[in-house]
C-alpha positions as CSV (number, residue, x, y, z in Angstrom):
1,M,0.0,0.0,0.0
2,T,1.3,3.5,-1.0
3,P,1.2,5.9,1.9
4,L,-1.0,9.0,1.4
5,A,0.8,12.3,0.7
6,I,-0.6,14.7,3.3
7,S,0.2,18.4,3.0
8,N,1.4,20.1,6.1
9,R,-1.1,22.8,5.5
10,A,-4.1,20.4,5.2
11,P,-6.9,21.6,7.4
12,L,-7.5,19.5,10.6
13,F,-10.9,18.2,11.6
14,I,-10.5,17.4,15.3
15,V,-12.8,15.2,17.3
16,P,-12.2,15.6,21.0
17,N,-14.3,13.5,23.3
18,A,-15.4,15.6,26.3
19,G,-16.4,12.5,28.1
20,S,-12.9,11.1,27.9
21,G,-10.3,11.9,30.5
22,R,-10.9,13.6,33.8
23,G,-13.2,16.5,33.0
24,E,-10.3,18.5,31.3
25,A,-12.2,19.0,28.0
26,E,-12.4,22.7,28.0
27,S,-8.7,23.1,28.9
28,A,-7.8,20.7,26.2
29,R,-9.9,22.4,23.7
30,R,-8.2,25.8,24.5
31,S,-4.8,24.2,24.1
32,I,-5.7,22.7,20.7
33,E,-7.1,26.0,19.6
34,S,-4.1,27.9,20.8
35,A,-1.6,25.5,19.2
36,C,-3.5,25.6,15.9
37,A,-3.6,29.4,16.0
38,Q,0.1,29.7,16.7
39,A,0.9,27.3,13.8
40,Q,-1.7,29.2,11.5
41,R,-3.4,26.0,10.9
42,E,-6.9,25.9,9.7
43,H,-8.9,23.7,12.1
44,H,-12.4,22.6,12.9
45,I,-13.4,21.1,16.2
46,F,-16.3,18.6,16.5
47,Q,-16.7,18.5,20.3
48,V,-18.4,15.4,21.6
49,D,-20.2,15.7,24.9
50,K,-22.2,12.5,24.9
51,H,-21.0,9.0,23.9
52,R,-23.9,8.5,21.6
53,R,-22.7,11.5,19.6
54,L,-19.1,10.2,19.1
55,L,-19.8,8.1,15.9
56,P,-22.0,10.8,14.1
57,C,-19.4,13.5,14.9
58,A,-16.5,11.4,13.7
59,R,-18.4,10.6,10.5
60,E,-19.2,14.3,9.9
61,A,-15.5,15.2,10.4
62,V,-14.5,12.5,8.0
63,E,-16.9,13.6,5.3
64,R,-15.9,17.2,5.6
65,A,-12.2,16.3,5.6
66,R,-12.6,14.3,2.4
67,G,-14.1,17.3,0.6
68,V,-11.0,19.4,1.2
69,Q,-8.2,16.7,1.6
70,G,-8.1,17.4,5.3
71,V,-6.9,15.3,8.2
72,V,-9.1,13.9,11.0
73,V,-7.6,13.8,14.4
74,A,-9.2,11.8,17.2
75,A,-8.5,13.4,20.6
76,G,-9.3,11.2,23.5
77,R,-8.7,7.8,24.9
78,D,-9.0,4.4,23.5
79,G,-12.8,4.5,23.0
80,T,-12.5,7.7,21.0
81,I,-9.7,6.5,18.8
82,N,-11.3,3.1,18.2
83,A,-14.6,4.7,17.1
């Protein structure tokens, strides 16, 4: 399989799971937004606040990323990444 060529300027579609971790979702979101802003990186955050919303949010992020050759980033623990 040939690896995908991904631009270092591709927009990021980030799916953080607020239910993951120890209630640090807002702090994590601010850190992500700050790092993306400093890097001048286009990004879109699909915050998940309920477990049942994880899969629909991830699917939406994938569809939107496909349209612009973006990158989907799962931000959470095992359950988020495995979704």
